[in-house]
MITIMAR-989161 format. One line per field, with one value per atom (N, C-alpha, C): residue number from 1; atom name; x, y, z. Coordinates in nm, 3 decimals, padded with zeros to 5 digits. Each point is the difference from the previous one (the first is absolute). Example, Ala and Ser with C-alpha at 12.3 -4.5 7.8 and 13.67 -1.06 7.14 Angstrom:
BEGIN
pos <- [1 / 1 / 1 / 2 / 2 / 2]
site <- [N / CA / C / N / CA / C]
x <- [01.319 / -00.089 / 00.090 / -00.035 / 00.082 / -00.077]
y <- [-00.569 / 00.119 / 00.120 / 00.105 / 00.119 / 00.109]
z <- [00.780 / 00.000 / 00.000 / -00.072 / 00.006 / 00.073]
***
This chain:
BEGIN
pos <- [1 / 1 / 1 / 2 / 2 / 2 / 3 / 3 / 3 / 4 / 4 / 4 / 5 / 5 / 5 / 6 / 6 / 6 / 7 / 7 / 7 / 8 / 8 / 8 / 9 / 9 / 9 / 10 / 10 / 10 / 11 / 11 / 11 / 12 / 12 / 12 / 13 / 13 / 13 / 14 / 14 / 14 / 15 / 15 / 15 / 16 / 16 / 16 / 17 / 17 / 17 / 18 / 18 / 18 / 19 / 19 / 19 / 20 / 20 / 20 / 21 / 21 / 21 / 22 / 22 / 22 / 23 / 23 / 23 / 24 / 24 / 24 / 25 / 25 / 25 / 26 / 26 / 26 / 27 / 27 / 27 / 28 / 28 / 28 / 29 / 29 / 29 / 30 / 30 / 30 / 31 / 31 / 31 / 32 / 32 / 32 / 33 / 33 / 33 / 34 / 34 / 34 / 35 / 35 / 35 / 36 / 36 / 36 / 37 / 37 / 37 / 38 / 38 / 38 / 39 / 39 / 39 / 40 / 40 / 40 / 41 / 41 / 41 / 42 / 42 / 42 / 43 / 43 / 43 / 44 / 44 / 44 / 45 / 45 / 45 / 46 / 46 / 46 / 47 / 47 / 47 / 48 / 48 / 48 / 49 / 49 / 49 / 50 / 50 / 50 / 51 / 51 / 51 / 52 / 52 / 52 / 53 / 53 / 53 / 54 / 54 / 54 / 55 / 55 / 55 / 56 / 56 / 56 / 57 / 57 / 57 / 58 / 58 / 58 / 59 / 59 / 59 / 60 / 60 / 60 / 61 / 61 / 61 / 62 / 62 / 62 / 63 / 63 / 63 / 64 / 64 / 64 / 65 / 65 / 65 / 66 / 66 / 66 / 67 / 67 / 67 / 68 / 68 / 68 / 69 / 69 / 69 / 70 / 70 / 70 / 71 / 71 / 71 / 72 / 72 / 72 / 73 / 73 / 73 / 74 / 74 / 74 / 75 / 75 / 75 / 76 / 76 / 76 / 77 / 77 / 77 / 78 / 78 / 78 / 79 / 79 / 79 / 80 / 80 / 80 / 81 / 81 / 81 / 82 / 82 / 82 / 83 / 83 / 83 / 84 / 84 / 84 / 85 / 85 / 85 / 86 / 86 / 86 / 87 / 87 / 87 / 88 / 88 / 88 / 89 / 89 / 89 / 90 / 90 / 90 / 91 / 91 / 91 / 92 / 92 / 92 / 93 / 93 / 93 / 94 / 94 / 94 / 95 / 95 / 95 / 96 / 96 / 96 / 97 / 97 / 97 / 98 / 98 / 98 / 99 / 99 / 99 / 100 / 100 / 100 / 101 / 101 / 101 / 102 / 102 / 102 / 103 / 103 / 103 / 104 / 104 / 104 / 105 / 105 / 105 / 106 / 106 / 106 / 107 / 107 / 107 / 108 / 108 / 108 / 109 / 109 / 109 / 110 / 110 / 110 / 111 / 111 / 111 / 112 / 112 / 112 / 113 / 113 / 113 / 114 / 114 / 114 / 115 / 115 / 115 / 116 / 116 / 116 / 117 / 117 / 117 / 118 / 118 / 118 / 119 / 119 / 119 / 120 / 120 / 120 / 121 / 121 / 121 / 122 / 122 / 122 / 123 / 123 / 123 / 124 / 124 / 124 / 125 / 125 / 125 / 126 / 126 / 126 / 127 / 127 / 127 / 128 / 128 / 128 / 129 / 129 / 129 / 130 / 130 / 130 / 131 / 131 / 131 / 132 / 132 / 132 / 133 / 133 / 133 / 134 / 134 / 134 / 135 / 135 / 135 / 136 / 136 / 136 / 137 / 137 / 137 / 138 / 138 / 138 / 139 / 139 / 139 / 140 / 140 / 140 / 141 / 141 / 141 / 142 / 142 / 142 / 143 / 143 / 143 / 144 / 144 / 144 / 145 / 145 / 145 / 146 / 146 / 146 / 147 / 147 / 147 / 148 / 148 / 148 / 149 / 149 / 149 / 150 / 150 / 150 / 151 / 151 / 151 / 152 / 152 / 152 / 153 / 153 / 153 / 154 / 154 / 154 / 155 / 155 / 155 / 156 / 156 / 156 / 157 / 157 / 157 / 158 / 158 / 158 / 159 / 159 / 159 / 160 / 160 / 160 / 161 / 161 / 161 / 162 / 162 / 162 / 163 / 163 / 163 / 164 / 164 / 164 / 165 / 165 / 165 / 166 / 166 / 166 / 167 / 167 / 167 / 168 / 168 / 168 / 169 / 169 / 169 / 170 / 170 / 170 / 171 / 171 / 171 / 172 / 172 / 172 / 173 / 173 / 173 / 174 / 174 / 174 / 175 / 175 / 175 / 176 / 176 / 176 / 177 / 177 / 177 / 178 / 178 / 178 / 179 / 179 / 179 / 180 / 180 / 180 / 181 / 181 / 181 / 182 / 182 / 182 / 183 / 183 / 183 / 184 / 184 / 184 / 185 / 185 / 185 / 186 / 186 / 186 / 187 / 187 / 187 / 188 / 188 / 188 / 189 / 189 / 189]
site <- [N / CA / C / N / CA / C / N / CA / C / N / CA / C / N / CA / C / N / CA / C / N / CA / C / N / CA / C / N / CA / C / N / CA / C / N / CA / C / N / CA / C / N / CA / C / N / CA / C / N / CA / C / N / CA / C / N / CA / C / N / CA / C / N / CA / C / N / CA / C / N / CA / C / N / CA / C / N / CA / C / N / CA / C / N / CA / C / N / CA / C / N / CA / C / N / CA / C / N / CA / C / N / CA / C / N / CA / C / N / CA / C / N / CA / C / N / CA / C / N / CA / C / N / CA / C / N / CA / C / N / CA / C / N / CA / C / N / CA / C / N / CA / C / N / CA / C / N / CA / C / N / CA / C / N / CA / C / N / CA / C / N / CA / C / N / CA / C / N / CA / C / N / CA / C / N / CA / C / N / CA / C / N / CA / C / N / CA / C / N / CA / C / N / CA / C / N / CA / C / N / CA / C / N / CA / C / N / CA / C / N / CA / C / N / CA / C / N / CA / C / N / CA / C / N / CA / C / N / CA / C / N / CA / C / N / CA / C / N / CA / C / N / CA / C / N / CA / C / N / CA / C / N / CA / C / N / CA / C / N / CA / C / N / CA / C / N / CA / C / N / CA / C / N / CA / C / N / CA / C / N / CA / C / N / CA / C / N / CA / C / N / CA / C / N / CA / C / N / CA / C / N / CA / C / N / CA / C / N / CA / C / N / CA / C / N / CA / C / N / CA / C / N / CA / C / N / CA / C / N / CA / C / N / CA / C / N / CA / C / N / CA / C / N / CA / C / N / CA / C / N / CA / C / N / CA / C / N / CA / C / N / CA / C / N / CA / C / N / CA / C / N / CA / C / N / CA / C / N / CA / C / N / CA / C / N / CA / C / N / CA / C / N / CA / C / N / CA / C / N / CA / C / N / CA / C / N / CA / C / N / CA / C / N / CA / C / N / CA / C / N / CA / C / N / CA / C / N / CA / C / N / CA / C / N / CA / C / N / CA / C / N / CA / C / N / CA / C / N / CA / C / N / CA / C / N / CA / C / N / CA / C / N / CA / C / N / CA / C / N / CA / C / N / CA / C / N / CA / C / N / CA / C / N / CA / C / N / CA / C / N / CA / C / N / CA / C / N / CA / C / N / CA / C / N / CA / C / N / CA / C / N / CA / C / N / CA / C / N / CA / C / N / CA / C / N / CA / C / N / CA / C / N / CA / C / N / CA / C / N / CA / C / N / CA / C / N / CA / C / N / CA / C / N / CA / C / N / CA / C / N / CA / C / N / CA / C / N / CA / C / N / CA / C / N / CA / C / N / CA / C / N / CA / C / N / CA / C / N / CA / C / N / CA / C / N / CA / C / N / CA / C / N / CA / C / N / CA / C / N / CA / C / N / CA / C / N / CA / C / N / CA / C / N / CA / C / N / CA / C / N / CA / C / N / CA / C / N / CA / C / N / CA / C / N / CA / C / N / CA / C / N / CA / C / N / CA / C / N / CA / C]
x <- [32.343 / 00.126 / 00.018 / -00.038 / 00.015 / -00.084 / -00.121 / -00.087 / 00.064 / 00.061 / 00.065 / 00.116 / 00.083 / 00.115 / -00.049 / -00.103 / -00.054 / -00.054 / -00.074 / -00.057 / 00.111 / 00.106 / 00.113 / 00.067 / 00.024 / 00.065 / -00.089 / -00.131 / -00.090 / 00.002 / -00.001 / 00.007 / 00.132 / 00.110 / 00.132 / 00.004 / -00.053 / -00.003 / -00.087 / -00.116 / -00.091 / 00.063 / 00.071 / 00.065 / 00.103 / 00.075 / 00.101 / -00.065 / -00.117 / -00.068 / -00.057 / -00.017 / -00.063 / 00.098 / 00.128 / 00.098 / -00.015 / 00.011 / -00.007 / 00.121 / -00.023 / 00.106 / -00.001 / 00.119 / 00.014 / 00.087 / -00.021 / 00.083 / 00.076 / 00.132 / 00.087 / 00.027 / -00.057 / 00.018 / 00.117 / 00.102 / 00.119 / 00.021 / 00.090 / 00.034 / 00.077 / 00.043 / 00.073 / -00.085 / -00.124 / -00.088 / -00.069 / -00.085 / -00.083 / 00.049 / -00.020 / 00.038 / -00.123 / -00.038 / -00.113 / 00.053 / -00.055 / 00.046 / -00.118 / 00.013 / -00.099 / 00.041 / -00.095 / 00.027 / -00.052 / 00.062 / -00.034 / -00.049 / -00.119 / -00.051 / -00.031 / -00.015 / -00.024 / 00.126 / 00.117 / 00.128 / 00.063 / -00.012 / 00.059 / -00.108 / -00.096 / -00.116 / 00.033 / 00.091 / 00.032 / 00.064 / 00.100 / 00.077 / -00.080 / -00.063 / -00.076 / -00.118 / -00.071 / -00.115 / 00.042 / 00.114 / 00.052 / 00.028 / 00.065 / 00.030 / -00.129 / -00.098 / -00.129 / -00.067 / 00.006 / -00.059 / 00.067 / 00.133 / 00.071 / -00.036 / -00.016 / -00.041 / -00.139 / -00.093 / -00.139 / -00.011 / 00.092 / 00.002 / 00.082 / 00.043 / 00.076 / 00.131 / 00.057 / 00.125 / 00.114 / -00.002 / 00.110 / -00.013 / -00.108 / -00.011 / 00.117 / 00.070 / 00.118 / 00.115 / 00.008 / 00.117 / 00.108 / 00.101 / 00.106 / 00.081 / 00.059 / 00.109 / 00.124 / 00.069 / 00.112 / 00.133 / -00.003 / 00.124 / 00.015 / 00.121 / 00.032 / 00.122 / -00.007 / 00.113 / 00.039 / 00.120 / 00.055 / 00.131 / 00.047 / 00.126 / 00.116 / -00.006 / 00.114 / -00.011 / -00.102 / -00.009 / -00.014 / 00.050 / -00.002 / 00.137 / 00.103 / 00.136 / 00.027 / -00.075 / 00.025 / -00.084 / -00.079 / -00.084 / 00.061 / 00.027 / 00.050 / -00.109 / -00.124 / -00.114 / -00.072 / 00.010 / -00.056 / -00.139 / -00.085 / -00.137 / -00.029 / -00.114 / -00.047 / -00.148 / -00.033 / -00.137 / -00.016 / -00.126 / -00.034 / -00.091 / 00.013 / -00.079 / -00.083 / -00.123 / -00.089 / -00.083 / -00.073 / -00.087 / -00.001 / -00.012 / -00.015 / 00.133 / 00.107 / 00.137 / 00.026 / -00.071 / 00.024 / -00.038 / 00.093 / -00.027 / -00.121 / -00.019 / -00.113 / -00.134 / -00.004 / -00.122 / -00.009 / 00.113 / 00.001 / -00.037 / 00.050 / -00.025 / -00.147 / -00.082 / -00.144 / -00.077 / 00.062 / -00.067 / 00.029 / -00.103 / 00.023 / 00.083 / 00.088 / 00.079 / -00.085 / 00.045 / -00.073 / 00.089 / -00.060 / 00.079 / 00.072 / 00.114 / 00.083 / -00.046 / -00.033 / -00.034 / 00.120 / 00.067 / 00.120 / -00.038 / 00.097 / -00.021 / -00.018 / 00.054 / -00.022 / -00.148 / -00.067 / -00.143 / -00.086 / 00.034 / -00.087 / 00.030 / 00.123 / 00.039 / 00.027 / -00.010 / 00.026 / 00.148 / 00.074 / 00.144 / 00.030 / 00.115 / 00.044 / 00.056 / -00.091 / 00.034 / -00.014 / 00.037 / -00.011 / -00.141 / -00.012 / -00.130 / -00.077 / 00.050 / -00.073 / 00.009 / -00.112 / -00.007 / 00.004 / 00.072 / 00.023 / 00.010 / -00.012 / 00.007 / 00.143 / 00.041 / 00.128 / -00.019 / 00.108 / -00.009 / 00.139 / 00.003 / 00.122 / -00.004 / -00.048 / -00.013 / -00.133 / -00.015 / -00.128 / -00.114 / -00.110 / -00.115 / 00.006 / 00.090 / 00.012 / -00.048 / -00.046 / -00.048 / -00.132 / -00.020 / -00.128 / -00.041 / 00.074 / -00.042 / 00.103 / 00.126 / 00.106 / 00.009 / 00.015 / -00.001 / 00.109 / 00.031 / 00.097 / -00.044 / 00.055 / -00.028 / 00.133 / 00.003 / 00.122 / 00.023 / 00.124 / 00.043 / 00.089 / -00.048 / 00.068 / -00.034 / 00.039 / -00.026 / 00.094 / -00.054 / 00.077 / -00.018 / 00.054 / -00.018 / 00.061 / 00.095 / 00.061 / -00.102 / -00.117 / -00.104 / -00.105 / 00.007 / -00.093 / 00.039 / -00.091 / 00.029 / 00.127 / 00.092 / 00.128 / 00.104 / -00.040 / 00.093 / 00.100 / 00.108 / 00.111 / 00.000 / -00.097 / 00.003 / -00.024 / -00.094 / -00.027 / 00.058 / 00.083 / 00.068 / -00.094 / -00.126 / -00.090 / -00.053 / 00.021 / -00.039 / -00.149 / -00.080 / -00.145 / -00.050 / 00.086 / -00.040 / -00.102 / -00.065 / -00.097 / -00.135 / -00.107 / -00.137 / -00.050 / 00.012 / -00.049 / -00.151 / -00.069 / -00.147 / -00.068 / 00.075 / -00.060 / 00.107 / -00.043 / 00.094 / -00.047 / 00.096 / -00.028 / -00.050 / -00.114 / -00.054 / 00.007 / 00.027 / 00.014 / 00.083 / 00.100 / 00.078 / 00.140 / 00.053 / 00.137 / 00.099 / -00.037 / 00.087 / 00.011 / -00.108 / 00.002 / 00.086 / -00.014 / 00.080 / 00.148 / 00.039 / 00.141 / 00.048 / -00.087 / 00.034 / 00.025 / -00.084 / 00.019 / 00.132 / 00.030 / 00.122 / 00.125 / -00.005 / 00.118 / 00.015 / -00.087 / 00.009 / 00.122 / 00.049 / 00.116 / -00.028 / 00.105 / -00.015 / 00.124 / -00.018 / 00.110 / -00.013 / 00.092 / -00.008 / -00.126 / -00.048 / -00.122 / -00.128 / 00.007 / -00.121 / -00.015 / -00.116 / -00.024 / 00.007 / 00.067 / 00.015 / -00.047 / -00.122 / -00.102 / -00.081 / -00.078 / -00.090 / -00.103 / -00.055 / -00.106 / -00.133 / -00.081 / -00.128 / -00.098 / -00.066 / -00.116 / -00.121 / -00.068 / -00.115 / -00.118 / -00.016 / -00.114 / 00.022 / -00.054 / -00.013 / -00.148 / -00.060 / -00.144 / -00.027 / -00.105 / -00.042 / -00.079 / 00.039 / -00.069 / -00.077 / 00.020 / -00.074 / -00.011]
y <- [10.423 / -00.065 / -00.012 / 00.106 / -00.003 / -00.112 / -00.020 / -00.106 / -00.136 / -00.020 / -00.127 / -00.025 / 00.101 / -00.014 / -00.031 / 00.070 / -00.026 / -00.143 / -00.042 / -00.136 / -00.105 / 00.022 / -00.093 / -00.007 / 00.116 / 00.004 / -00.066 / 00.019 / -00.062 / -00.152 / -00.050 / -00.145 / -00.055 / 00.068 / -00.045 / 00.004 / 00.107 / 00.012 / -00.110 / -00.024 / -00.103 / -00.139 / -00.027 / -00.131 / -00.020 / 00.106 / -00.011 / -00.023 / 00.056 / -00.014 / -00.139 / -00.076 / -00.130 / -00.116 / 00.028 / -00.107 / -00.072 / -00.132 / -00.073 / 00.032 / -00.001 / 00.023 / -00.115 / -00.055 / -00.104 / 00.053 / -00.057 / 00.035 / -00.124 / 00.014 / -00.106 / 00.029 / -00.082 / 00.019 / -00.085 / 00.066 / -00.071 / 00.028 / -00.073 / 00.022 / 00.131 / 00.063 / 00.127 / 00.119 / -00.026 / 00.108 / -00.039 / 00.089 / -00.030 / 00.075 / -00.064 / 00.055 / -00.006 / 00.113 / 00.002 / 00.008 / -00.085 / -00.010 / 00.015 / 00.094 / 00.016 / -00.091 / -00.079 / -00.093 / 00.056 / -00.043 / 00.052 / -00.111 / -00.057 / -00.104 / 00.052 / 00.131 / 00.056 / -00.007 / 00.007 / -00.004 / -00.138 / -00.072 / -00.133 / -00.097 / -00.032 / -00.079 / -00.140 / -00.070 / -00.135 / 00.001 / 00.084 / 00.002 / 00.058 / 00.115 / 00.064 / -00.087 / -00.057 / -00.083 / -00.131 / -00.054 / -00.118 / 00.033 / 00.114 / 00.041 / 00.020 / 00.068 / 00.020 / -00.133 / -00.093 / -00.132 / -00.069 / 00.007 / -00.062 / 00.068 / 00.133 / 00.075 / -00.045 / -00.004 / -00.036 / -00.145 / -00.087 / -00.139 / -00.019 / 00.110 / -00.002 / -00.078 / -00.008 / -00.073 / 00.063 / 00.132 / 00.068 / 00.010 / -00.052 / 00.002 / -00.077 / 00.063 / -00.059 / -00.027 / 00.079 / -00.002 / 00.087 / 00.039 / 00.080 / 00.075 / 00.110 / 00.062 / -00.072 / -00.065 / -00.086 / 00.041 / 00.096 / 00.037 / 00.150 / 00.048 / 00.140 / 00.011 / 00.088 / 00.022 / 00.147 / 00.021 / 00.134 / 00.011 / 00.119 / 00.021 / -00.076 / -00.020 / -00.060 / -00.152 / -00.066 / -00.145 / -00.081 / 00.054 / -00.072 / 00.011 / -00.048 / 00.018 / -00.070 / -00.102 / -00.075 / 00.046 / 00.105 / 00.051 / 00.127 / -00.001 / 00.121 / 00.105 / -00.044 / 00.091 / -00.007 / 00.106 / 00.000 / 00.063 / -00.051 / 00.049 / 00.015 / 00.061 / 00.009 / -00.033 / -00.112 / -00.047 / -00.077 / -00.020 / -00.102 / -00.099 / -00.127 / -00.104 / -00.075 / -00.031 / -00.071 / -00.104 / -00.075 / -00.103 / -00.122 / -00.115 / -00.125 / -00.062 / 00.032 / -00.040 / -00.148 / -00.088 / -00.145 / -00.050 / -00.066 / -00.052 / -00.092 / -00.077 / -00.093 / 00.075 / 00.123 / 00.082 / 00.075 / 00.058 / 00.077 / -00.089 / -00.123 / -00.091 / -00.038 / 00.023 / -00.030 / 00.111 / 00.115 / 00.115 / -00.003 / 00.007 / -00.001 / 00.120 / -00.022 / 00.108 / 00.080 / 00.123 / 00.089 / 00.046 / 00.039 / 00.055 / 00.128 / 00.025 / 00.115 / 00.126 / 00.104 / 00.130 / 00.093 / 00.035 / 00.083 / 00.147 / 00.075 / 00.144 / 00.068 / -00.061 / 00.053 / -00.010 / -00.107 / -00.018 / 00.090 / 00.010 / 00.068 / 00.148 / 00.039 / 00.139 / 00.031 / -00.100 / 00.022 / -00.026 / 00.103 / -00.011 / -00.027 / -00.058 / -00.033 / 00.125 / 00.085 / 00.123 / -00.024 / 00.097 / -00.011 / -00.039 / -00.108 / -00.043 / -00.095 / -00.028 / -00.089 / -00.144 / -00.070 / -00.143 / -00.081 / -00.110 / -00.080 / -00.147 / -00.088 / -00.143 / -00.052 / -00.080 / -00.071 / -00.119 / -00.039 / -00.113 / -00.056 / -00.116 / -00.055 / 00.029 / -00.093 / 00.026 / 00.072 / 00.068 / 00.064 / -00.103 / 00.037 / -00.089 / -00.093 / 00.027 / -00.086 / 00.068 / 00.125 / 00.071 / -00.058 / -00.002 / -00.047 / 00.082 / -00.011 / 00.064 / 00.096 / -00.017 / 00.079 / 00.138 / 00.103 / 00.137 / 00.081 / 00.116 / 00.089 / 00.144 / 00.086 / 00.143 / 00.072 / 00.092 / 00.076 / 00.111 / 00.015 / 00.114 / 00.084 / 00.117 / 00.081 / -00.052 / 00.076 / -00.040 / -00.113 / -00.102 / -00.120 / -00.034 / 00.083 / -00.026 / -00.132 / -00.056 / -00.129 / -00.113 / 00.025 / -00.103 / 00.011 / 00.107 / 00.020 / -00.085 / -00.009 / -00.068 / 00.060 / -00.086 / 00.046 / 00.029 / -00.007 / 00.024 / -00.114 / 00.028 / -00.094 / -00.090 / 00.013 / -00.083 / -00.147 / -00.028 / -00.137 / -00.022 / -00.102 / -00.020 / -00.014 / -00.041 / -00.017 / 00.133 / 00.111 / 00.132 / 00.028 / -00.094 / 00.017 / 00.082 / 00.024 / 00.076 / -00.075 / 00.075 / -00.058 / 00.067 / -00.063 / 00.045 / 00.090 / 00.131 / 00.099 / 00.011 / 00.023 / 00.003 / 00.094 / 00.083 / 00.094 / 00.083 / 00.079 / 00.090 / 00.027 / 00.007 / 00.035 / 00.145 / 00.021 / 00.135 / 00.047 / -00.094 / 00.036 / -00.111 / 00.041 / -00.098 / -00.026 / 00.090 / -00.020 / 00.005 / 00.069 / -00.002 / -00.141 / -00.076 / -00.140 / -00.084 / 00.021 / -00.072 / 00.023 / 00.125 / 00.033 / -00.059 / -00.002 / -00.059 / -00.151 / -00.067 / -00.143 / -00.022 / 00.084 / -00.015 / 00.007 / 00.076 / 00.021 / -00.103 / -00.098 / -00.103 / -00.091 / -00.067 / -00.088 / -00.112 / -00.037 / -00.108 / -00.088 / -00.116 / -00.092 / -00.043 / 00.044 / -00.033 / 00.049 / 00.116 / 00.067 / -00.053 / -00.105 / -00.052 / 00.063 / 00.060 / 00.069 / -00.098 / 00.043 / -00.081 / 00.082 / -00.026 / -00.092 / 00.069 / -00.078 / 00.060 / 00.090 / 00.093 / 00.088 / -00.061 / -00.034 / -00.066 / 00.091 / -00.056 / 00.063 / -00.065 / 00.077 / -00.053 / -00.023 / 00.090 / -00.009 / 00.099 / -00.031 / 00.097 / 00.001 / 00.118 / 00.009 / 00.117 / -00.016 / 00.110 / 00.098 / 00.127 / 00.104 / 00.095 / -00.013 / 00.085 / -00.072]
z <- [-11.059 / 00.032 / 00.151 / 00.075 / 00.145 / 00.060 / -00.054 / 00.049 / -00.022 / -00.116 / -00.031 / 00.097 / 00.022 / 00.091 / 00.141 / 00.046 / 00.133 / 00.011 / -00.103 / 00.001 / 00.001 / -00.079 / -00.003 / 00.138 / 00.058 / 00.133 / 00.105 / -00.008 / 00.096 / -00.011 / -00.124 / -00.021 / 00.054 / -00.028 / 00.050 / 00.152 / 00.060 / 00.145 / 00.061 / -00.060 / 00.051 / -00.007 / -00.110 / -00.015 / 00.111 / 00.031 / 00.107 / 00.135 / 00.020 / 00.128 / 00.021 / -00.107 / 00.011 / 00.007 / 00.013 / 00.008 / 00.135 / 00.000 / 00.126 / 00.089 / 00.130 / 00.097 / 00.099 / 00.027 / 00.101 / 00.113 / 00.118 / 00.115 / 00.045 / 00.005 / 00.048 / 00.148 / 00.086 / 00.145 / 00.045 / 00.056 / 00.047 / 00.147 / 00.060 / 00.141 / 00.019 / -00.110 / 00.009 / -00.041 / -00.042 / -00.045 / -00.129 / -00.048 / -00.118 / -00.124 / -00.114 / -00.130 / -00.089 / -00.058 / -00.094 / -00.142 / -00.087 / -00.138 / -00.094 / -00.094 / -00.106 / -00.115 / -00.050 / -00.109 / -00.132 / -00.111 / -00.132 / -00.094 / 00.025 / -00.090 / -00.140 / -00.016 / -00.133 / -00.085 / 00.061 / -00.073 / 00.001 / 00.110 / 00.016 / 00.045 / -00.087 / 00.042 / 00.051 / -00.063 / 00.043 / 00.139 / 00.017 / 00.124 / 00.116 / -00.021 / 00.108 / 00.042 / -00.097 / 00.035 / 00.067 / -00.037 / 00.069 / 00.147 / 00.024 / 00.136 / 00.080 / -00.060 / 00.067 / 00.031 / -00.093 / 00.022 / 00.120 / 00.008 / 00.113 / 00.132 / -00.004 / 00.119 / 00.044 / -00.095 / 00.034 / 00.048 / -00.043 / 00.046 / 00.128 / 00.061 / 00.126 / -00.010 / -00.119 / -00.020 / 00.081 / 00.015 / 00.066 / 00.152 / 00.057 / 00.146 / 00.060 / 00.090 / 00.065 / -00.096 / -00.108 / -00.087 / 00.065 / -00.075 / 00.061 / -00.105 / 00.045 / -00.075 / 00.047 / -00.092 / 00.037 / -00.061 / -00.093 / -00.068 / -00.006 / 00.024 / -00.016 / -00.090 / -00.098 / -00.090 / 00.013 / 00.052 / 00.019 / -00.079 / -00.015 / -00.074 / 00.066 / 00.131 / 00.071 / 00.019 / -00.054 / 00.023 / -00.129 / -00.109 / -00.127 / -00.070 / 00.068 / -00.051 / -00.133 / -00.033 / -00.124 / -00.118 / 00.018 / -00.108 / -00.059 / -00.128 / -00.065 / -00.010 / -00.020 / -00.008 / 00.134 / 00.077 / 00.136 / 00.000 / 00.089 / 00.016 / 00.149 / 00.031 / 00.139 / 00.004 / 00.066 / 00.013 / 00.131 / 00.038 / 00.100 / -00.071 / 00.036 / -00.065 / 00.102 / -00.039 / 00.090 / -00.073 / 00.080 / -00.053 / 00.089 / -00.061 / 00.074 / 00.039 / -00.072 / 00.022 / -00.024 / 00.066 / -00.012 / -00.139 / -00.067 / -00.134 / -00.003 / 00.106 / 00.004 / -00.005 / 00.053 / -00.007 / -00.132 / -00.042 / -00.125 / -00.118 / -00.001 / -00.112 / -00.016 / 00.102 / -00.009 / -00.071 / -00.018 / -00.062 / -00.150 / -00.084 / -00.146 / -00.045 / -00.096 / -00.057 / -00.097 / -00.028 / -00.089 / -00.115 / -00.113 / -00.110 / 00.045 / -00.060 / 00.035 / -00.073 / 00.074 / -00.057 / 00.020 / -00.107 / 00.010 / 00.024 / 00.045 / 00.018 / -00.136 / -00.105 / -00.134 / -00.037 / 00.043 / -00.029 / 00.089 / 00.128 / 00.097 / 00.017 / -00.023 / 00.023 / 00.146 / 00.088 / 00.143 / 00.024 / 00.030 / 00.021 / 00.147 / 00.025 / 00.136 / 00.068 / 00.043 / 00.072 / 00.150 / 00.079 / 00.145 / 00.041 / 00.079 / 00.051 / -00.090 / -00.119 / -00.092 / 00.050 / -00.009 / 00.035 / -00.129 / 00.004 / -00.118 / 00.039 / -00.097 / 00.026 / -00.013 / 00.097 / -00.010 / -00.093 / -00.067 / -00.093 / -00.024 / -00.060 / -00.057 / -00.150 / -00.079 / -00.144 / -00.026 / -00.115 / -00.032 / 00.003 / 00.062 / 00.010 / 00.120 / 00.094 / 00.118 / 00.128 / -00.008 / 00.120 / 00.047 / 00.131 / 00.054 / 00.121 / 00.110 / 00.125 / 00.058 / -00.033 / 00.064 / -00.065 / 00.083 / -00.049 / 00.068 / -00.057 / 00.063 / -00.017 / 00.087 / -00.003 / -00.018 / -00.098 / -00.030 / 00.102 / 00.039 / 00.081 / -00.091 / -00.039 / -00.100 / -00.139 / -00.102 / -00.138 / -00.039 / -00.066 / -00.035 / -00.149 / -00.091 / -00.143 / -00.046 / 00.074 / -00.037 / 00.006 / 00.063 / 00.011 / -00.111 / -00.080 / -00.110 / -00.120 / -00.097 / -00.127 / -00.060 / -00.038 / -00.054 / 00.106 / 00.127 / 00.111 / 00.013 / 00.070 / 00.007 / 00.123 / 00.091 / 00.121 / -00.033 / -00.090 / -00.039 / -00.140 / -00.019 / -00.129 / -00.120 / 00.021 / -00.115 / -00.054 / 00.074 / -00.047 / 00.002 / 00.051 / 00.000 / 00.119 / 00.097 / 00.118 / 00.084 / 00.086 / 00.092 / -00.022 / 00.051 / -00.026 / 00.112 / -00.020 / 00.096 / -00.014 / 00.115 / -00.009 / 00.099 / 00.071 / 00.093 / 00.068 / 00.099 / 00.069 / 00.142 / 00.091 / 00.139 / 00.004 / 00.066 / 00.015 / 00.145 / 00.091 / 00.141 / 00.067 / 00.078 / 00.075 / -00.055 / -00.084 / -00.046 / 00.116 / 00.108 / 00.118 / 00.057 / -00.007 / 00.046 / -00.094 / -00.131 / -00.099 / 00.029 / 00.021 / 00.026 / 00.132 / 00.098 / 00.130 / -00.016 / -00.077 / -00.025 / -00.072 / -00.099 / -00.077 / 00.088 / 00.107 / 00.084 / 00.111 / 00.006 / 00.104 / -00.027 / 00.105 / -00.017 / -00.099 / -00.074 / -00.098 / 00.000 / -00.057 / -00.025 / -00.145 / -00.084 / -00.142 / -00.066 / 00.037 / -00.049 / 00.063 / 00.079 / 00.065 / 00.138 / 00.024 / 00.127 / 00.117 / 00.106 / 00.121 / 00.120 / 00.049 / -00.052 / -00.111 / -00.076 / -00.099 / 00.070 / -00.075 / 00.052 / -00.040 / 00.098 / -00.025 / -00.073 / -00.101 / -00.063 / 00.067 / 00.081 / 00.074 / -00.092 / -00.098 / -00.090 / -00.114 / -00.114 / -00.108 / -00.036 / 00.004 / -00.030 / -00.092 / -00.079 / -00.087 / 00.084 / -00.008 / 00.078 / -00.090 / -00.131 / -00.097 / -00.131]
***
């Protein structure tokens, strides 16, 4: 029995060690994110594909959502959002099927990265990072009226101080003034 438990733990440990890691280089510092293609294959692999195609070079973090800047939302969240921002650029990226947190098991906890969307199946390039636990963004959560939540696919493993610093920058109607430049996103593991 001990051999079985050790073998199981070794396989689980090895799987965790093989997750891809990307680094988001910004003008405010770097953020490292571990991706979970084993749990969210469509979403994580789409993000990796966009990274490898240099889609995010010269993108930006353009939105900050804090408790004090969402007066019209009954369900409040805390995130920063980034990507291409311009609809003319976003519309060129193919949309992907929606992977709910119910399917993946990846909950919107502190540091989790997830895809922004309008209706389910409309996500493509825009993403956000949670500051604090955000269960309202999970499947069945109340932030989006359709109850499908958002597609989480990884977690910040280094640089949450940078995420929090970006979140506290000046904004106008949740849009950062000025946006924080994403110089590059590259796979480092």
